[in-house]
C-alpha positions as CSV (number, residue, x, y, z in Angstrom):
1,M,-10.0,-10.1,-10.9
2,R,-7.9,-6.9,-11.9
3,I,-6.5,-4.6,-9.5
4,L,-4.6,-1.4,-10.3
5,A,-2.2,-0.5,-7.1
6,V,0.1,2.8,-7.2
7,A,1.8,4.8,-4.1
8,D,4.2,7.8,-3.9
9,V,2.7,9.9,-6.6
10,H,3.8,12.9,-4.1
11,C,0.8,14.9,-5.8
12,P,1.8,17.4,-7.6
13,R,5.1,16.1,-8.0
14,F,4.4,13.1,-10.2
15,L,0.8,14.0,-11.2
16,E,1.4,13.9,-15.0
17,E,3.0,10.4,-14.5
18,F,0.3,9.3,-12.9
19,R,-2.5,10.6,-15.1
20,A,-0.6,9.1,-18.2
21,S,-0.6,5.6,-16.7
22,L,-4.0,5.7,-15.9
23,E,-5.0,6.6,-19.6
24,A,-3.0,3.3,-20.7
25,V,-5.3,1.2,-18.5
26,D,-9.0,-0.2,-18.2
27,P,-11.0,0.4,-15.2
28,P,-9.9,-2.2,-12.6
29,D,-12.0,-4.3,-10.2
30,L,-10.3,-2.6,-7.1
31,F,-7.6,0.2,-6.9
32,L,-5.2,0.3,-4.0
33,M,-3.2,3.1,-2.8
34,A,-0.3,2.4,-0.7
35,G,0.3,5.9,0.7
36,D,2.2,9.1,-0.3
37,M,-0.4,10.0,-2.8
38,I,0.1,13.9,-1.6
39,N,3.0,15.7,-1.0
40,R,4.2,17.3,2.6
41,G,0.9,17.1,4.0
42,N,-0.9,19.3,1.4
43,V,-4.4,17.6,2.0
44,E,-6.3,19.7,-0.8
45,Q,-4.3,17.5,-3.5
46,F,-6.4,14.3,-2.7
47,T,-9.0,16.4,-4.8
48,T,-6.5,16.2,-7.8
49,V,-5.8,12.9,-7.2
50,L,-9.5,11.7,-7.5
51,K,-10.1,14.0,-10.2
52,A,-7.3,12.0,-12.1
53,L,-9.1,9.1,-11.5
54,D,-12.7,10.1,-12.4
55,E,-11.4,11.6,-15.7
56,T,-9.3,8.8,-16.9
57,I,-10.8,5.5,-15.5
58,G,-14.2,6.7,-13.9
59,T,-15.6,5.9,-10.3
60,R,-17.2,2.4,-10.4
61,F,-14.7,0.9,-8.4
62,P,-13.7,0.5,-4.6
63,I,-10.5,2.6,-3.6
64,I,-8.8,1.1,-0.4
65,A,-6.0,3.1,0.8
66,C,-3.4,3.2,3.6
67,F,-1.2,6.3,5.0
68,G,2.3,6.8,4.4
69,N,4.7,9.1,6.1
70,E,3.8,12.1,3.8
71,E,0.1,12.0,4.9
72,Y,0.9,13.6,8.2
73,S,-0.6,12.4,11.5
74,E,-2.0,15.8,12.3
75,T,-3.7,16.1,8.8
76,R,-5.3,12.5,8.6
77,D,-8.8,13.5,10.3
78,E,-9.0,16.1,7.3
79,I,-8.2,13.7,4.7
80,L,-10.7,11.3,5.6
81,T,-13.5,14.4,5.8
82,L,-11.9,15.3,2.2
83,V,-12.5,12.0,0.7
84,G,-15.7,10.9,2.0
85,E,-16.6,7.5,1.2
86,R,-14.6,7.6,-2.2
87,I,-11.5,6.4,-0.7
88,L,-11.4,3.8,2.5
89,F,-8.4,4.4,4.7
90,L,-7.2,1.3,6.6
91,D,-5.0,2.3,9.7
92,E,-4.4,-0.6,11.2
93,K,-7.8,-1.9,10.3
94,S,-9.4,-4.5,8.1
95,I,-12.3,-5.3,5.5
96,V,-13.4,-7.7,3.6
97,L,-15.0,-7.0,0.3
98,R,-16.9,-9.4,-1.8
99,L,-15.7,-9.1,-5.5
100,N,-16.1,-11.2,-8.5
101,G,-17.8,-13.8,-6.4
102,R,-14.9,-13.9,-4.1
103,N,-14.0,-12.4,-0.7
104,I,-11.0,-10.3,-0.8
105,G,-9.5,-9.5,2.9
106,I,-7.5,-6.6,2.8
107,V,-5.2,-5.3,6.0
108,G,-3.8,-2.0,5.8
109,T,-1.1,-0.5,7.7
110,Q,1.7,2.5,7.4
111,G,3.9,-0.3,8.6
112,S,7.5,0.4,10.3
113,L,10.8,0.7,10.0
114,D,13.9,-1.1,11.5
115,T,15.6,2.4,12.8
116,P,13.1,5.3,13.1
117,T,14.3,8.5,11.7
118,S,15.7,11.2,13.5
119,W,12.5,13.3,13.0
120,Q,10.7,10.3,14.5
121,R,12.8,10.1,17.1
122,R,12.5,13.5,18.5
123,N,8.7,14.0,17.7
124,V,7.2,10.7,18.1
125,P,7.2,9.1,21.7
126,R,7.9,5.5,22.1
127,I,8.3,5.1,18.4
128,R,10.1,2.0,18.2
129,R,7.1,0.2,20.8
130,I,4.8,1.8,17.9
131,F,6.8,0.2,15.2
132,E,6.9,-3.1,16.7
133,R,3.1,-3.0,17.7
134,R,2.1,-2.3,14.0
135,A,3.9,-5.7,12.6
136,E,1.7,-7.6,15.7
137,R,-1.3,-5.9,14.8
138,A,-1.0,-6.7,11.0
139,E,-0.2,-10.6,11.9
140,I,-3.8,-10.8,14.1
141,L,-5.6,-8.6,11.6
142,L,-4.6,-11.2,8.7
143,R,-5.2,-14.0,11.2
144,Q,-8.4,-12.9,11.8
145,L,-9.1,-13.2,8.2
146,S,-8.1,-16.5,7.3
147,D,-11.3,-18.2,7.9
148,K,-13.7,-15.3,6.0
149,S,-11.4,-14.5,2.9
150,D,-10.7,-16.5,-0.3
151,V,-7.4,-13.9,-0.6
152,R,-5.6,-11.7,1.6
153,I,-4.1,-8.6,1.0
154,L,-1.9,-6.4,3.3
155,L,-1.9,-3.4,2.1
156,M,1.2,-0.9,3.4
157,H,3.6,2.1,2.7
158,Y,7.0,0.8,4.0
159,S,8.5,-1.9,2.7
160,P,8.2,-5.6,4.4
161,C,11.4,-6.9,2.7
162,V,14.6,-6.0,1.4
163,E,14.3,-7.8,-1.8
164,T,12.1,-5.3,-3.3
165,C,14.5,-2.3,-2.4
166,E,17.1,-3.7,-4.7
167,G,18.5,-0.9,-6.3
168,E,18.6,1.4,-3.3
169,R,22.1,1.4,-0.8
170,T,21.4,-1.9,1.5
171,R,22.4,0.0,4.7
172,S,19.4,2.1,3.7
173,F,17.0,-0.5,4.2
174,R,16.6,0.2,7.7
175,W,15.0,3.7,6.8
176,L,12.8,1.9,4.2
177,G,11.0,-0.9,5.6
178,S,11.4,-3.4,8.5
179,R,12.1,-6.8,8.8
180,K,9.3,-7.5,11.6
181,F,7.2,-7.9,8.7
182,Y,9.1,-11.0,7.2
183,N,7.7,-12.8,10.4
184,V,4.3,-11.5,9.3
185,I,4.4,-12.8,5.9
186,Q,6.1,-16.2,7.2
187,S,3.5,-16.5,9.5
188,E,0.0,-15.6,7.8
189,R,1.5,-16.0,4.4
190,P,-1.3,-13.9,2.8
191,E,-1.4,-14.1,-1.0
192,L,-0.6,-10.6,-1.7
193,V,1.7,-7.9,-0.3
194,I,1.2,-4.2,-1.5
195,H,4.1,-1.6,-0.4
196,G,5.3,1.8,-1.7
197,H,8.2,4.3,-0.4
198,V,11.2,2.6,-2.2
199,H,11.2,5.0,-5.1
200,N,14.9,4.3,-6.6
201,A,14.3,0.1,-6.6
202,S,15.4,-1.7,-9.8
203,V,13.5,-5.2,-8.2
204,H,9.6,-4.7,-7.8
205,E,8.7,-8.2,-7.1
206,A,9.5,-10.7,-4.7
207,R,8.1,-14.0,-3.8
208,F,8.1,-15.8,-0.4
209,G,6.5,-19.2,-1.0
210,S,3.0,-18.4,-2.1
211,T,3.2,-14.6,-1.0
212,V,3.6,-11.9,-3.6
213,V,5.1,-8.9,-2.8
214,R,5.3,-5.9,-5.2
215,N,6.4,-2.3,-4.8
216,V,3.9,0.1,-6.5
217,A,5.9,3.2,-5.7
218,L,5.2,5.1,-8.8
219,P,8.6,6.9,-8.9
220,A,10.5,3.2,-9.3
221,V,7.8,1.4,-12.0
222,G,6.9,4.5,-13.8
223,G,2.9,4.4,-13.4
224,V,0.4,2.2,-11.9
225,T,0.8,-1.5,-11.3
226,E,-2.0,-3.8,-12.8
227,L,-2.5,-7.1,-11.1
228,L,-4.7,-10.1,-12.3
229,L,-6.0,-12.4,-9.0
230,P,-6.7,-15.6,-10.6
231,D,-10.2,-16.9,-10.3
232,E,-9.1,-20.0,-8.8
233,S,-7.2,-20.2,-5.1
234,D,-4.2,-21.9,-6.4
235,G,-3.6,-20.0,-9.6
236,E,-0.6,-17.4,-9.8
237,I,-0.9,-13.8,-9.1
238,H,0.7,-11.6,-12.3
C-alpha cells in the first residue's frame, strides 16, 4: 500500500514545490496531511491545495489530516466547511479505513510542545495541561485501535522525538515537539508516526523498535514523502 504524506506547505509559500513533487509521483492509496498546509490561517488557500492535488494525482484516494499551528483554532470550523468531505480532519480523534484488504487505524492530533510559545502562554488558558492531555488522549486512542487495526498510524503536527529534529538547534526542541510522545510511542508502538513542523531537519526518519517516525515537512524533505506499507504485518515500512 502506497501512502503520500506532507506537511508545512504553508500555501502559497511552498505551493510550487508541492505541485512539482506531486507531478513526479503516482496516485496513492492514502494521502496524509500533517498540518500547516496553509499560511497564517488563510483558509481559502485550502482550495488551492486541493486544486494542486486534483490536477496532478486526481481524486480517487482518501485524504486524512491533522491541524497545525497555522490552521488557527478560530478558523477550523471554516476550514471544515470549505473542504467538505474531501479532507477528513482528525483532531484528537481516530478512524479505521479498509484499504487494500487491511484495516488502517489512524489517530490525529496537533501534538504538544515541551515549552509553550510566549503567544500560547498569553492567549491559551491552561496550555500546559492541554499539551499533557493531548499526549494522554493519543495514547488512549491508539490503544483503542489495537484490536481493530492491522496497522496503526499516529498523525501529528509537532514532533514526537528529537531524532527527526536533527539539523535544528538542540535547545529549540522544546518549541518543536514534546518528549511526552516518547512515552506514547513506547507504550503503544504504532507502526508509523507522521509529523511535520520541523523545517530545517537533516534527519527525516527514526526507528524505535517496530515504530517508524517520519518528518514529512516539505521544507525539510523537498517534496511529498512516499511510504510503502508491506502487505504482511512483519514487513518493514519503506
